[in-house]
C-alpha positions as CSV (number, residue, x, y, z in Angstrom):
1,X,18.6,15.2,6.6
2,X,20.1,16.5,9.0
3,X,17.2,17.6,11.0
4,X,15.2,14.3,10.5
5,X,18.1,12.1,11.8
6,X,17.9,14.2,15.1
7,X,14.1,13.4,15.5
8,X,15.1,9.7,15.0
9,X,17.1,9.5,17.8
10,X,14.9,11.9,20.1
11,X,12.3,9.2,19.4
12,X,14.7,6.7,20.5
13,X,15.1,8.2,23.5
14,X,11.7,9.5,24.8
15,X,9.9,7.1,22.6
16,X,11.6,3.6,22.6
17,X,8.0,1.5,22.3
18,X,7.1,4.5,19.4
19,X,10.7,4.2,17.7
20,X,10.6,0.0,17.5
21,X,7.2,0.2,15.9
22,X,8.5,2.3,13.4
23,X,11.2,-0.2,13.2
24,X,8.5,-3.0,12.2
25,X,7.2,-0.6,10.0
26,X,10.0,0.4,8.1
27,X,10.7,-3.3,7.6
28,X,7.8,-4.2,6.7
29,X,7.6,-1.9,3.9
30,X,11.0,-2.2,2.6
31,X,12.2,-5.3,3.1
32,X,8.8,-7.2,2.4
33,X,8.9,-11.0,3.2
34,X,12.7,-10.7,4.0
35,X,14.0,-9.8,8.2
36,X,11.0,-11.8,9.2
37,X,13.0,-13.4,12.7
38,X,13.6,-9.7,13.7
39,X,9.7,-8.7,12.7
40,X,8.4,-11.7,14.8
41,X,10.7,-10.8,17.7
42,X,9.2,-6.3,17.2
43,X,6.1,-8.3,16.4
44,X,5.7,-11.0,19.9
45,X,7.9,-7.6,22.4
46,X,5.7,-4.9,20.6
47,X,2.1,-6.5,21.7
48,X,3.3,-7.9,25.0
49,X,3.9,-4.2,26.0
50,X,1.2,-3.2,24.3
51,X,-1.8,-6.0,26.2
52,X,0.4,-4.9,29.6
53,X,0.1,-1.4,29.1
54,X,-3.6,-2.0,28.3
55,X,-4.2,-3.8,31.4
56,X,-1.7,-1.1,33.8
57,X,-4.0,1.7,33.2
58,X,-7.0,-0.2,32.6
59,X,-8.0,2.3,28.8
60,X,-8.5,0.6,25.7
61,X,-7.8,3.4,23.4
62,X,-9.7,2.7,20.4
63,X,-12.7,4.5,19.7
64,X,-16.5,2.3,19.0
65,X,-16.8,2.8,15.5
66,X,-12.9,1.5,14.6
67,X,-13.5,-1.8,17.3
68,X,-16.4,-2.5,15.2
69,X,-15.2,-2.4,11.8
70,X,-12.4,-4.3,13.0
71,X,-15.0,-6.3,14.6
72,X,-17.1,-7.3,11.6
73,X,-13.7,-7.6,9.7
74,X,-12.9,-10.8,11.6
75,X,-16.4,-12.1,12.2
76,X,-16.4,-12.1,8.3
77,X,-13.6,-13.4,8.1
78,X,-14.0,-16.4,10.5
79,X,-17.8,-16.9,9.1
80,X,-16.3,-17.6,5.5
81,X,-13.6,-19.7,6.8
82,X,-16.3,-22.1,8.2
83,X,-18.0,-22.1,5.5
84,X,-15.1,-22.9,4.0
85,X,-14.7,-25.9,5.7
86,X,-18.5,-26.8,5.8
87,X,-18.3,-27.0,2.0
88,X,-15.6,-29.3,2.1
89,X,-12.7,-27.3,0.5
90,X,-8.9,-28.3,0.9
91,X,-8.2,-28.0,4.8
92,X,-4.4,-26.8,4.1
93,X,-5.7,-24.2,1.9
94,X,-8.9,-22.6,4.2
95,X,-6.6,-23.0,7.0
96,X,-4.0,-20.4,4.8
97,X,-6.1,-17.5,4.6
98,X,-6.9,-17.7,8.3
99,X,-4.2,-15.1,8.5
100,X,-4.3,-12.4,6.3
101,X,-8.3,-13.3,7.0
102,X,-8.5,-13.7,11.1
103,X,-5.0,-13.0,12.5
104,X,-3.5,-10.1,11.0
105,X,-6.4,-8.5,11.5
106,X,-6.5,-9.0,15.9
107,X,-2.7,-8.1,15.4
108,X,-3.2,-5.3,13.8
109,X,-6.4,-4.0,16.0
110,X,-3.6,-4.7,18.8
111,X,-1.6,-2.2,17.1
112,X,-4.2,0.6,16.7
113,X,-4.6,0.5,19.9
114,X,-0.6,1.2,20.5
115,X,-1.1,3.9,18.6
116,X,-2.5,7.1,20.9
117,X,-0.2,10.4,20.1
118,X,0.2,12.8,18.1
119,X,3.6,12.1,17.5
120,X,3.4,8.6,17.2
121,X,1.4,9.1,13.9
122,X,3.9,12.1,13.4
123,X,6.7,9.6,13.1
124,X,5.4,6.9,11.0
125,X,4.6,9.2,8.8
126,X,8.3,9.8,8.3
127,X,9.0,6.5,8.5
128,X,6.7,6.0,5.2
129,X,9.1,9.2,4.0
130,X,11.9,8.0,4.5
131,X,11.2,4.1,3.5
132,X,9.9,5.6,-0.1
133,X,13.1,6.9,-0.4
134,X,15.5,4.1,0.0
135,X,13.7,1.8,-1.4
136,X,13.7,4.2,-5.2
137,X,17.4,4.3,-4.4
138,X,17.5,0.8,-3.7
139,X,15.4,-0.3,-7.0
140,X,17.1,2.2,-9.4
141,X,20.2,1.0,-7.4
142,X,19.0,-2.7,-8.4
143,X,18.8,-1.9,-12.1
144,X,22.3,0.1,-12.7
145,X,24.3,-1.9,-10.7
146,X,22.4,-5.4,-12.6
147,X,22.7,-3.4,-15.9
148,X,26.8,-3.1,-15.5
149,X,26.8,0.8,-15.2
150,X,27.6,0.7,-11.8
151,X,29.8,-2.0,-10.0
152,X,29.3,-5.0,-7.7
153,X,29.5,-3.6,-4.1
154,X,30.0,-6.1,-1.7
155,X,27.7,-4.7,0.9
156,X,24.4,-3.4,-0.8
157,X,24.4,-6.8,-2.8
158,X,20.4,-6.2,-3.6
159,X,19.4,-9.7,-3.3
160,X,15.9,-8.5,-3.3
161,X,15.3,-7.3,-6.7
162,X,16.0,-9.1,-10.1
163,X,16.0,-8.1,-13.7
164,X,12.7,-9.8,-15.6
165,X,11.7,-9.9,-18.8
166,X,8.7,-9.3,-20.8
167,X,9.5,-11.3,-24.3
168,X,6.1,-10.2,-25.2
169,X,6.3,-5.9,-24.7
170,X,10.2,-6.2,-25.2
171,X,11.4,-4.9,-22.5
172,X,13.1,-5.6,-19.1
173,X,12.5,-4.0,-16.0
174,X,13.4,-4.5,-12.4
175,X,11.4,-6.7,-9.6
176,X,11.4,-6.6,-6.1
177,X,8.7,-7.2,-3.0
178,X,8.9,-3.5,-2.0
179,X,7.3,-2.2,-5.0
180,X,4.2,-3.3,-4.1
181,X,4.8,-0.7,-0.4
182,X,5.2,1.9,-3.2
183,X,1.7,1.9,-4.5
184,X,0.7,3.8,-1.5
185,X,3.5,5.4,-0.3
186,X,4.0,7.4,-3.3
187,X,0.3,8.4,-4.1
188,X,1.0,9.7,0.1
189,X,4.0,11.6,-0.3
190,X,2.3,12.8,-3.8
191,X,-0.3,14.0,-1.7
192,X,1.4,14.9,1.6
193,X,3.6,17.5,-1.0
194,X,1.1,19.5,-1.7
195,X,-0.5,20.3,1.5
196,X,1.8,20.3,4.4
197,X,3.9,23.1,5.5
198,X,7.2,22.5,7.9
199,X,5.2,23.7,10.8
200,X,3.2,19.9,10.2
201,X,5.8,17.6,10.8
202,X,9.3,19.7,10.3
203,X,9.9,18.8,6.6
204,X,12.3,19.7,4.2
205,X,10.5,20.5,0.9
206,X,13.2,19.7,-0.8
207,X,13.6,16.2,0.2
208,X,9.9,15.6,-0.2
209,X,10.4,16.8,-3.8
210,X,13.9,14.8,-4.8
211,X,12.0,12.0,-3.2
212,X,9.3,11.9,-5.3
213,X,11.4,12.5,-8.6
214,X,13.7,9.6,-7.7
215,X,10.7,7.2,-7.2
216,X,9.4,7.9,-10.7
217,X,12.2,7.5,-12.4
218,X,12.2,3.7,-10.0
219,X,8.6,3.6,-11.1
220,X,9.3,3.4,-15.0
221,X,12.0,1.2,-14.2
222,X,9.8,-1.4,-12.9
223,X,6.9,-1.1,-15.7
224,X,4.6,-1.0,-13.4
225,X,1.1,-0.5,-14.8
226,X,-0.5,0.0,-11.8
227,X,2.2,2.4,-10.5
228,X,2.4,4.9,-13.1
229,X,-1.5,5.1,-12.9
230,X,-0.9,5.8,-9.0
231,X,1.5,7.9,-9.8
232,X,-1.7,9.5,-12.1
233,X,-4.4,8.8,-9.7
234,X,-2.4,10.4,-6.8
235,X,-2.9,14.3,-8.6
236,X,-6.1,14.2,-9.0
237,X,-7.1,12.7,-5.9
238,X,-5.3,14.4,-3.6
239,X,-7.0,18.3,-6.1
240,X,-10.0,16.2,-5.5
241,X,-9.8,16.1,-1.8
242,X,-8.8,20.0,-1.1
243,X,-10.7,21.4,-2.7
244,X,-13.5,19.9,-0.2
245,X,-11.8,20.8,2.9
246,X,-12.5,24.1,4.0
247,X,-9.2,24.9,6.3
248,X,-7.0,24.5,3.9
249,X,-5.2,27.2,2.1
250,X,-6.6,26.6,-1.5
251,X,-4.2,29.4,-2.6
252,X,-0.8,28.3,-1.6
253,X,-2.6,24.5,-2.7
254,X,-2.7,26.6,-6.8
255,X,0.3,27.8,-6.7
256,X,2.5,24.2,-5.5
257,X,-0.1,22.8,-8.2
258,X,1.7,24.5,-10.6
259,X,4.8,24.8,-9.8
260,X,5.4,21.0,-9.8
261,X,3.4,20.4,-13.0
262,X,6.4,23.1,-14.6
263,X,9.2,22.7,-12.4
264,X,8.4,18.5,-12.0
265,X,8.0,18.2,-15.6
266,X,11.3,19.5,-16.5
267,X,13.2,17.6,-14.1
268,X,10.8,14.3,-15.6
269,X,11.9,15.0,-18.8
270,X,15.4,15.9,-18.3
271,X,15.7,12.4,-16.4
272,X,14.3,10.4,-19.2
273,X,16.8,12.2,-21.3
274,X,19.6,11.0,-19.6
275,X,18.7,7.2,-18.5
276,X,17.1,7.0,-22.4
277,X,21.0,8.1,-24.0
278,X,22.5,5.3,-21.3
279,X,20.4,3.2,-23.1
280,X,18.9,1.9,-19.3
281,X,14.9,3.1,-20.2
282,X,13.0,2.9,-23.7
283,X,10.2,5.4,-22.5
284,X,8.2,4.4,-25.8
285,X,7.8,0.5,-24.9
286,X,6.7,2.0,-21.4
287,X,3.9,3.1,-22.4
288,X,3.0,1.1,-25.0
289,X,3.2,-1.5,-21.6
290,X,0.7,0.7,-19.9
291,X,-1.9,1.4,-22.6
292,X,-1.8,-2.2,-22.8
293,X,-3.3,-3.0,-19.2
294,X,-6.6,-0.9,-21.3
295,X,-6.7,-2.6,-24.4
296,X,-10.0,-3.9,-24.8
297,X,-10.6,-8.1,-25.3
298,X,-11.2,-7.8,-28.9
299,X,-7.3,-6.3,-29.1
300,X,-5.1,-8.1,-26.9
301,X,-1.7,-7.8,-27.3
302,X,-0.4,-8.0,-24.0
303,X,-0.1,-11.5,-21.8
304,X,-0.8,-10.5,-18.5
305,X,-4.4,-8.5,-20.0
306,X,-5.6,-11.7,-21.9
307,X,-5.2,-14.0,-18.2
308,X,-7.0,-11.7,-16.3
309,X,-9.5,-11.2,-19.1
310,X,-10.1,-15.1,-18.8
311,X,-9.3,-15.2,-15.4
312,X,-12.5,-12.9,-15.0
313,X,-14.7,-15.2,-17.0
314,X,-13.8,-18.5,-15.1
315,X,-14.6,-16.7,-12.1
316,X,-17.9,-15.4,-13.2
317,X,-18.8,-19.4,-14.3
318,X,-18.0,-20.2,-11.3
319,X,-19.6,-17.9,-9.1
320,X,-22.6,-18.5,-10.5
321,X,-22.7,-21.6,-9.4
322,X,-23.1,-20.1,-5.9
323,X,-24.2,-16.7,-5.9
324,X,-25.3,-16.1,-2.8
325,X,-21.9,-16.6,0.2
326,X,-20.2,-18.3,-2.5
327,X,-17.7,-21.3,-1.9
328,X,-16.2,-20.6,1.2
329,X,-12.2,-19.6,1.9
330,X,-9.8,-21.7,0.6
331,X,-12.0,-22.3,-2.9
332,X,-10.4,-23.0,-5.6
333,X,-12.9,-22.6,-8.9
334,X,-13.0,-26.0,-11.3
335,X,-12.2,-23.8,-14.0
336,X,-8.7,-21.8,-13.5
337,X,-6.0,-22.0,-11.3
338,X,-3.6,-19.8,-11.3
339,X,-0.2,-20.7,-9.0
340,X,0.2,-24.2,-7.7
341,X,1.7,-23.1,-4.2
342,X,-1.0,-20.8,-3.9
343,X,-4.6,-22.2,-5.7
344,X,-7.5,-20.3,-3.9
345,X,-5.4,-17.1,-4.9
346,X,-5.9,-14.9,-8.1
347,X,-4.7,-11.8,-9.5
348,X,-8.1,-10.4,-9.7
349,X,-9.1,-10.2,-5.9
350,X,-11.9,-9.0,-5.5
351,X,-13.7,-11.2,-8.4
352,X,-12.1,-14.3,-7.1
353,X,-13.5,-12.3,-3.3
354,X,-17.4,-12.9,-5.5
355,X,-16.6,-16.7,-6.0
356,X,-14.8,-17.5,-2.5
357,X,-18.2,-15.3,-0.6
358,X,-20.4,-14.5,-2.7
359,X,-22.9,-11.7,-2.7
360,X,-23.0,-11.5,0.2
361,X,-19.6,-11.8,1.6
362,X,-18.4,-9.3,-1.7
363,X,-20.4,-6.5,-0.5
364,X,-19.7,-6.1,3.0
365,X,-15.5,-6.8,2.5
366,X,-16.1,-3.9,0.1
367,X,-17.9,-2.0,2.3
368,X,-15.0,-2.5,4.9
369,X,-12.6,-1.1,2.5
370,X,-14.2,1.3,1.7
371,X,-15.2,2.3,5.1
372,X,-11.6,4.1,5.9
373,X,-11.8,6.2,2.9
374,X,-15.4,7.6,3.7
375,X,-14.4,8.0,7.4
376,X,-12.2,10.3,7.0
377,X,-13.5,12.2,4.4
378,X,-16.0,12.4,7.1
379,X,-13.6,14.2,9.8
380,X,-12.1,16.2,6.9
381,X,-14.9,18.6,8.2
382,X,-12.7,18.8,11.6
383,X,-11.9,22.7,12.0
384,X,-8.1,21.3,12.3
385,X,-5.5,21.5,10.1
386,X,-2.9,18.9,11.5
387,X,-6.2,16.6,10.8
388,X,-6.3,17.2,7.3
389,X,-2.3,16.9,6.8
390,X,-3.1,13.5,8.3
391,X,-6.0,12.5,6.4
392,X,-5.4,13.7,3.1
393,X,-2.9,11.9,2.0
394,X,-3.7,8.3,4.0
395,X,-7.3,8.2,1.9
396,X,-5.1,9.1,-1.7
397,X,-2.5,5.9,-1.2
398,X,-5.6,3.9,0.9
399,X,-7.5,4.4,-2.3
400,X,-4.3,3.7,-4.8
401,X,-3.6,1.3,-3.0
402,X,-6.6,-1.1,-2.7
403,X,-7.8,0.2,-6.6
404,X,-4.3,-1.6,-7.8
405,X,-5.4,-4.3,-5.1
406,X,-8.2,-5.4,-7.5
407,X,-5.7,-6.5,-10.5
408,X,-3.3,-8.8,-8.0
409,X,-3.8,-9.6,-4.5
410,X,-1.6,-7.2,-2.2
411,X,-4.1,-7.9,0.8
412,X,-3.3,-11.2,1.6
413,X,0.0,-10.6,3.2
414,X,1.2,-8.9,6.3
415,X,3.7,-7.0,4.9
416,X,1.5,-5.2,2.8
417,X,-2.0,-5.2,4.8
418,X,-0.6,-1.8,6.7
419,X,-2.1,0.2,3.9
420,X,-5.3,-0.5,5.2
421,X,-5.0,-0.1,8.6
422,X,-2.3,2.7,9.0
423,X,-5.4,4.9,8.0
424,X,-8.1,3.3,10.3
425,X,-5.0,4.4,13.7
426,X,-5.1,7.6,11.7
427,X,-9.3,7.6,11.7
428,X,-8.7,6.4,15.5
429,X,-7.0,8.9,16.6
430,X,-8.5,11.6,15.3
431,X,-12.1,10.3,16.5
432,X,-10.6,10.6,19.8
433,X,-10.3,13.6,19.6
434,X,-13.5,14.4,19.6
């Protein structure tokens, strides 16, 4: 931790722009939808600096494949925005979709241009680690304070968290906007812990392991099924990717897998017993809640799963009316509305995408989403172990996040879209090295 603080201070002195970019990145992860004014100030300042520096040095610092990807992404948003207007969709709804379909991707393109040094990527990885650690501590502190195990604290008020009750499942869970970021950061750290060495980032392995353990406790406190699934997928995806990466030490990896499964399981069991005895968690109920996500349509016990089944049928029914290009951005199904404030948004993100952009638009968008994963896997063939240490965790984190995005619309928020665009920045860097 002392070494980490020293590295942060060194970055502030030697690379202040990288430090400010990392600060913005941290705020997006730790406090989504909060600290808006500070974020805007940082966005405006960093954007100005990047534009000025690129003009001054006459160098764009972005590769052709990445630039093409961004252009297609933005053009996709423009085309289906125009289509939404042509079909007479609510003007306000259409305009609000332009933020995450056009404006935010353009801004992330600008930030990708600004991330052109390996030291910057290293710093952002460290930001991910500390953001995940502090989010987990915050969630655990929230639930312990709310249930009365810890006394109230006037300094840390836990205003970003609240206790929610699932009456049908019979459990209480903690909710916070930062929980969504764990969908990426926790699988990322799980993957990193298996392949990174101290030479890669100067990381303390004990800190990585503690980070993962308290994160698992925080995940249980949230009772988020997608998060629990992502812990499992984080292991599985990492194993697959390491096996196809020629530059990594397979024996060391196998040894770490074995030790983590044994020691990690012991700590998790001990922690579960402690929290169960305190009456904070009932793991059997959490397990039942997790398994309910996989219930068949004929054997549903979970209200949210039933809602998604119903939503699927309604959106497919709407899509069939305009199957090729859909109804355009901002379209609302006549059969189902999930929100009064954002009626064009649905939990089943990819099915809603099919309804709004049709087969053509949905195929293009899905290809855009999986391109960073495919391109990163191709780059794993580089004779560079350092590249694999960056690429594999980013693939794992991105894949897990995109899977979770299928049942909740996470990629419509600036504070969460980084989960897609950070891997693209890593790809851009290593493509430039080629």
